[in-house]
C-alpha positions in Angstrom: -211.6 157.8 -52.3 -213.8 157.1 -55.1 -212.8 155.8 -58.9 -212.7 159.3 -60.4 -210.7 160.9 -57.8 -208.4 157.6 -57.7 -207.4 158.2 -61.0 -206.5 161.9 -61.2 -203.7 161.5 -58.0 -202.9 158.4 -60.1 -202.3 161.7 -63.1 -200.6 163.3 -60.2 -199.1 161.2 -59.5 -197.7 159.8 -62.9 -197.5 163.8 -63.6 -194.4 164.2 -61.2 -193.0 161.2 -62.5 -192.3 162.1 -65.2 -194.0 158.5 -67.0 -195.4 159.6 -70.8 -197.0 156.5 -71.6 -199.1 156.8 -68.3 -199.7 160.2 -67.9 -201.1 160.8 -71.4 -203.2 157.1 -71.2 -204.6 158.5 -67.8 -205.4 162.1 -69.9 -207.0 160.1 -72.5 -209.5 157.6 -69.9 -210.0 162.1 -68.3 -210.9 163.3 -71.4 -213.6 160.0 -71.6 -215.2 161.6 -68.2 -214.5 164.7 -69.1 -217.4 165.0 -71.7 -219.6 161.6 -69.9 -219.5 163.9 -66.7 -220.5 167.6 -69.8 -223.6 165.4 -71.8 -225.6 164.9 -68.2 -224.2 168.2 -66.2 -222.2 166.9 -62.7 -219.7 168.1 -61.0 -218.6 163.8 -60.7 -219.6 160.3 -61.6 -220.6 157.5 -59.9 -218.1 154.5 -59.8 -220.5 152.7 -61.1 -220.2 155.0 -64.5 -216.5 155.7 -64.4 -216.6 152.0 -64.4 -218.4 151.2 -68.0 -216.3 154.7 -69.5 -213.7 152.3 -68.8 -214.9 149.2 -70.0 -215.7 150.8 -73.0 -211.9 152.8 -73.9 -210.5 149.3 -72.9 -213.0 147.6 -74.7 -211.4 150.3 -77.6 -207.8 149.0 -77.2 -208.5 146.0 -77.6 -210.7 146.2 -80.9 -207.3 148.4 -81.8 -204.9 145.9 -80.7 -207.0 142.7 -82.8 -207.2 145.0 -86.2 -203.3 146.3 -85.6 -202.7 142.7 -85.2 -204.4 142.0 -88.8 -202.7 144.3 -90.7 -199.1 143.3 -88.6 -198.2 146.9 -87.2 -195.8 145.6 -84.0 -195.5 148.8 -82.3 -199.0 150.6 -82.4 -200.7 146.6 -81.5 -198.4 146.6 -78.5 -199.2 150.6 -77.8 -202.0 150.0 -77.6 -201.9 146.8 -75.3 -200.3 149.3 -72.5 -202.6 151.6 -72.5 -205.8 148.8 -72.6 -203.0 147.4 -69.6 -202.9 150.3 -67.7 -206.6 150.8 -68.5 -207.3 147.2 -66.5 -205.7 148.7 -62.9 -209.6 151.0 -62.7 -211.4 148.1 -63.5 -212.3 145.6 -61.3 -210.6 141.9 -60.7 -212.4 139.4 -62.4 -214.0 136.1 -61.6 -213.0 133.0 -62.1 -215.6 130.6 -63.1 -214.5 128.7 -59.8 -215.4 131.5 -57.8 -218.9 131.8 -60.1 -219.7 127.9 -59.4 -219.3 128.5 -55.6 
């Protein structure tokens, strides 16, 4: 199962469980992937490109969260953090410094 297929399956599961926050975030991801597919004129994207789109979306959420924290809007910062947590579920886990040294 490709990463794009996994995202689609997770979106369906979120919709069935009526989890509106998760559904909205996964729809944003699917939309971003759709734009890349249209740009590249392909039916599906390889996992490497899906990961790149996810990393770009995660960076947007981090930047927005920092900005909302700076202007003291905690509710909006919390929303960005929740979206970031969902996006990070699909990103590869970062290696610890101990793993990198070995």
